[in-house]
Structures are given as C-alpha cells and as structure tokens.
C-alpha positions as CSV (number, residue, x, y, z in Angstrom):
1,M,11.6,8.4,-6.9
2,S,11.0,8.4,-10.7
3,A,7.9,7.1,-12.3
4,T,9.9,4.1,-13.6
5,S,11.5,3.2,-10.2
6,R,10.7,-0.1,-8.7
7,E,9.1,-0.3,-5.2
8,P,9.3,-3.0,-2.5
9,G,7.6,-6.2,-3.5
10,E,7.7,-5.6,-7.2
11,Q,8.7,-8.5,-9.4
12,R,8.6,-8.8,-13.1
13,G,8.1,-12.2,-14.6
14,R,8.5,-13.4,-18.2
15,G,4.7,-13.2,-18.7
16,E,4.8,-9.5,-17.9
17,R,7.7,-8.9,-20.3
18,D,6.2,-10.6,-23.3
19,G,2.5,-9.9,-22.5
20,T,1.5,-13.5,-23.1
21,G,0.3,-14.3,-19.6
22,G,1.5,-17.9,-20.2
23,E,2.9,-20.5,-17.8
24,H,6.2,-18.6,-17.5
25,G,4.3,-15.5,-16.3
26,G,2.6,-17.6,-13.6
27,E,-0.9,-17.4,-15.2
28,S,-2.4,-20.7,-16.2
29,T,-4.3,-20.9,-19.5
30,R,-6.8,-23.3,-18.0
31,G,-10.3,-22.0,-18.4
32,G,-9.7,-20.7,-21.9
33,P,-8.4,-17.5,-23.5
34,E,-10.8,-15.2,-21.7
35,R,-9.5,-16.2,-18.3
36,A,-5.9,-15.9,-19.5
37,A,-6.6,-12.4,-20.9
38,G,-8.2,-11.3,-17.7
39,G,-5.1,-12.4,-15.8
40,V,-2.9,-10.4,-18.1
41,R,-5.1,-7.3,-17.7
42,G,-5.0,-7.7,-13.9
43,R,-1.2,-8.0,-13.9
44,R,-0.8,-5.0,-16.2
45,R,-3.0,-2.8,-13.9
46,A,-1.0,-3.9,-10.9
47,A,2.3,-3.3,-12.7
48,D,1.1,0.2,-13.8
49,A,0.3,1.1,-10.3
50,R,3.6,-0.1,-8.9
51,R,5.6,1.9,-11.5
52,D,3.8,5.2,-10.6
53,P,4.2,5.9,-6.8
54,E,1.5,8.5,-6.7
55,R,-1.0,6.3,-8.5
56,T,-0.1,3.5,-6.1
57,R,-0.8,5.9,-3.1
58,Q,-4.1,6.9,-4.4
59,A,-5.1,3.3,-5.2
60,L,-4.2,2.3,-1.7
61,L,-6.1,5.2,-0.2
62,D,-9.2,4.4,-2.2
63,A,-9.0,0.7,-1.2
64,A,-8.4,1.6,2.4
65,L,-11.4,3.9,2.5
66,A,-13.7,1.1,1.2
67,E,-12.2,-1.5,3.6
68,F,-12.3,0.9,6.6
69,A,-15.9,2.0,5.9
70,E,-17.0,-1.6,5.6
71,K,-15.1,-3.1,8.5
72,G,-13.9,-0.3,10.7
73,R,-10.2,0.6,11.3
74,A,-9.8,-2.3,13.8
75,G,-11.4,-4.9,11.6
76,A,-9.7,-3.9,8.4
77,R,-6.8,-6.1,7.2
78,V,-3.8,-4.7,5.3
79,S,-3.8,-7.8,3.0
80,E,-7.4,-7.1,1.9
81,I,-6.6,-3.4,1.3
82,A,-3.6,-4.4,-0.8
83,A,-5.8,-6.9,-2.7
84,R,-8.4,-4.2,-3.4
85,A,-5.7,-1.9,-4.7
86,G,-4.0,-4.7,-6.8
87,V,-0.6,-4.3,-5.2
88,N,1.8,-6.0,-2.8
89,K,0.9,-5.4,0.8
90,Q,4.5,-4.4,1.5
91,L,3.7,-1.1,-0.3
92,I,1.4,-0.1,2.5
93,S,4.3,0.0,4.9
94,Y,6.5,1.6,2.2
95,H,4.1,4.5,1.5
96,F,2.1,4.8,4.8
97,D,4.0,3.0,7.5
98,G,1.1,0.7,8.2
99,K,-2.6,0.7,8.7
100,D,-2.7,3.7,11.1
101,G,-0.7,5.7,8.6
102,L,-3.3,4.9,5.9
103,Y,-6.1,6.1,8.2
104,Q,-4.2,9.3,9.0
105,A,-3.6,9.9,5.2
106,L,-7.4,9.6,4.7
107,A,-8.0,12.2,7.4
108,D,-5.4,14.5,5.8
109,R,-7.1,14.1,2.4
110,W,-10.4,15.1,4.0
111,L,-8.7,18.1,5.6
112,E,-7.5,19.2,2.2
113,R,-10.9,18.9,0.7
114,E,-12.5,20.7,3.7
115,R,-10.1,23.7,3.2
116,E,-11.4,24.0,-0.3
117,F,-15.1,24.3,0.5
118,A,-15.3,25.4,4.2
119,D,-14.6,29.1,3.7
120,P,-14.9,30.9,7.1
121,D,-16.2,34.0,5.4
122,I,-19.3,32.4,3.9
123,P,-22.6,32.6,5.9
124,L,-23.3,29.8,8.4
125,G,-26.3,28.6,6.3
126,E,-24.2,28.1,3.2
127,L,-21.5,26.4,5.2
128,A,-24.0,23.9,6.6
129,A,-25.3,23.3,3.1
130,R,-21.8,22.6,1.8
131,Y,-21.2,20.0,4.6
132,A,-24.5,18.3,3.7
133,R,-23.5,18.0,0.1
134,E,-20.1,16.6,1.0
135,T,-21.5,13.9,3.2
136,V,-23.7,12.7,0.4
137,E,-20.9,12.8,-2.2
138,Q,-18.4,11.2,0.2
139,R,-20.6,8.5,1.8
140,E,-17.8,6.0,2.5
141,L,-15.7,8.6,4.3
142,T,-18.7,9.7,6.3
143,R,-19.5,6.1,7.2
144,L,-15.9,5.6,8.3
145,F,-15.9,8.7,10.5
146,V,-19.3,7.8,12.0
147,R,-18.2,4.3,12.7
148,E,-15.1,5.5,14.4
149,C,-17.1,7.9,16.6
150,I,-19.5,5.2,17.6
151,E,-16.7,2.9,18.6
152,D,-15.0,5.9,20.4
153,A,-11.8,5.0,18.6
154,P,-8.6,7.1,18.9
155,E,-8.9,10.2,16.7
156,P,-6.4,10.9,13.9
157,D,-4.2,14.0,14.1
158,W,-6.4,16.8,12.9
159,G,-3.5,19.3,13.0
160,Q,-4.8,21.3,15.9
161,D,-3.3,22.2,19.3
162,P,-4.9,19.7,21.8
163,D,-4.8,22.3,24.5
164,A,-6.5,25.0,22.5
165,E,-10.2,25.4,21.7
166,P,-11.1,23.4,18.6
167,E,-11.1,25.6,15.5
168,E,-14.6,24.7,14.4
169,L,-16.0,25.7,17.9
170,A,-14.0,28.9,17.9
171,D,-15.5,29.7,14.5
172,L,-19.1,29.3,15.8
173,R,-18.3,31.5,18.8
174,R,-17.1,34.1,16.3
175,R,-20.2,33.7,14.3
176,Q,-22.3,34.1,17.4
177,R,-20.6,37.4,18.2
178,A,-21.3,38.5,14.6
179,G,-25.0,37.8,15.1
180,E,-25.4,34.5,13.1
181,I,-26.3,32.5,16.3
182,A,-28.7,33.7,19.0
183,E,-27.1,34.6,22.3
184,Q,-29.2,32.1,24.2
185,L,-27.7,29.2,22.2
186,D,-24.6,27.4,23.2
187,P,-22.2,27.1,20.2
188,A,-20.9,23.8,21.4
189,F,-24.3,22.2,21.3
190,V,-25.2,24.0,18.0
191,L,-22.0,22.4,16.5
192,L,-23.1,18.9,17.7
193,A,-26.6,19.4,16.1
194,L,-25.2,20.7,12.8
195,Q,-22.6,17.9,12.6
196,G,-25.3,15.3,13.2
197,A,-27.7,16.9,10.7
198,A,-25.0,16.9,8.0
199,A,-24.4,13.2,8.4
200,A,-28.1,12.2,8.6
201,S,-28.3,10.8,5.1
202,V,-25.6,8.3,5.9
203,V,-26.8,7.4,9.4
204,F,-30.5,7.1,8.5
205,P,-30.7,6.0,4.8
206,A,-34.0,4.1,5.3
207,D,-35.6,7.1,6.9
208,V,-34.5,9.3,4.1
209,R,-36.3,7.0,1.6
210,R,-39.4,6.6,3.8
211,W,-39.8,10.3,4.6
212,T,-38.6,12.0,1.5
213,G,-39.1,9.4,-1.2
214,L,-35.6,10.1,-2.4
215,E,-32.4,8.0,-2.5
216,P,-30.0,9.2,0.2
217,D,-27.1,9.1,-2.3
218,S,-28.9,10.9,-5.1
219,P,-27.9,14.4,-6.4
220,E,-31.6,15.4,-6.0
221,F,-31.6,14.6,-2.3
222,A,-28.2,16.3,-1.8
223,E,-29.4,19.6,-3.3
224,R,-32.8,19.6,-1.5
225,Y,-31.4,18.6,1.8
226,A,-28.6,21.1,1.5
227,E,-31.1,23.9,0.9
228,Q,-33.3,22.8,3.9
229,L,-30.2,22.7,6.1
230,R,-29.2,26.1,4.9
231,R,-32.6,27.6,5.9
232,L,-32.5,25.8,9.3
233,A,-29.0,27.2,10.1
234,E,-30.2,30.7,9.1
235,L,-33.0,30.4,11.8
236,L,-30.3,30.0,14.5
237,A,-29.9,33.8,14.5
238,G,-33.3,34.1,16.1
239,R,-34.4,36.8,13.8
C-alpha cells in the first residue's frame, strides 16, 4: 500500500479539500474562529495518519498502550483507542484484526526492544540494571503487563515453544553453571525475584517517594535504582 492509498473508513469532505473547516466540511463555526481552527487541525492530523499506514499503526499502538494500561485489556474499548489515535475504529480491524491483535502487537514491540538491550553475553548484574531502567522508561507498558499478571489474563504469544523451558529461565540456569548464581539458589525463584524487583517502581510508586525521596519516573531514580539492582544481582554469586 502506498503512502497515498486510502484505508477503510476514510472519507474526504469539502472542508478537508479547501482547508476552511466550514459547514461543508462538517465543522461548525459556532464558538468563534479558535474552535473552527482547532477542528481543522484535528481533521488534518487524522487525515495525515490515515494517508500513512505505518504512522497509523504507530498511533494506534500508542493509543492502545495508554488505554490498556489505564483500563486493562478486558476493559479497553476499541472506540476509545481509535478516538485517542484520531482515526476511524475500522482501522483497528484493518491493521490488527481487533483488540487482541493490538495487544499482541504491543507484546511484539516489547520483544523487539528487549532484543536490543537484553544481550545474553552481558553480566547478570548489568542485565538486571537494564531491565530496571526499561521499566522506569516504559511505565505504561509495565503497568499493562503487571495488570494482566494480576488478573491472570491469557498471555500473548511470546514466540517460544510452550513445551520447552522458557528462554529466560534457561538463561539463568546457564548463568548458574557459569558461576553467576550460587548453587544453593533455585534459578526459577531468582527469576521471580529479579522480575519483581525490576517492576518495583511501577508497583510501589508511593514507597519509592517515601523511602528514597525520588520520583519513581525520574531519570535520577532510574539510574540509582539500576545501580543498586546491579550490585544486588552480583551478590547472587555468593562470593
């Protein structure tokens, strides 16, 4: 599809063609020129998104993330997601085949990001620090995943063989054999502890403020917490 192709639900009225935003374009001029100008800008943003399929996809993903994080996957409405993105809700089915497809796309986007920073060759302490930074930088996504875990909702497809040992657990077992985790520790429980620790700033924001005097979404907290988590993970070797 070219950048100028039209997608489902796209209509172009006279107001969009001539840029006036007048009655023929469906925008009333009641309320004065400021309101009319705002309506024109809103229509132009929506039109720009519809003309660029990739831009539309990203707008829908960003809107879905905000809606899912606020209301959960079950409580989110496709009409609200479309409204946040400024596009017709038919485009959700067109690009993602519905709400579950949007959620899967968000999971896929996270997996792409995870592959960029979660290098299996870096020390465990540095890996834990990187996850801590990511949860601070991507608070809405962390909120979404935590909410889904609390509600025990069906997981998205993480691209792993369901009959095989999870890759992250297999990685910790490998690290244990390499001496990064003491023999008396169970890698499965270590993984649970590290995962919970990485998400602490999102789960316990009030405690972060009370105990550290820092804002849980601040760069200063992200760096200081990442360093502390790195040192904590290094102590798992028992040396």
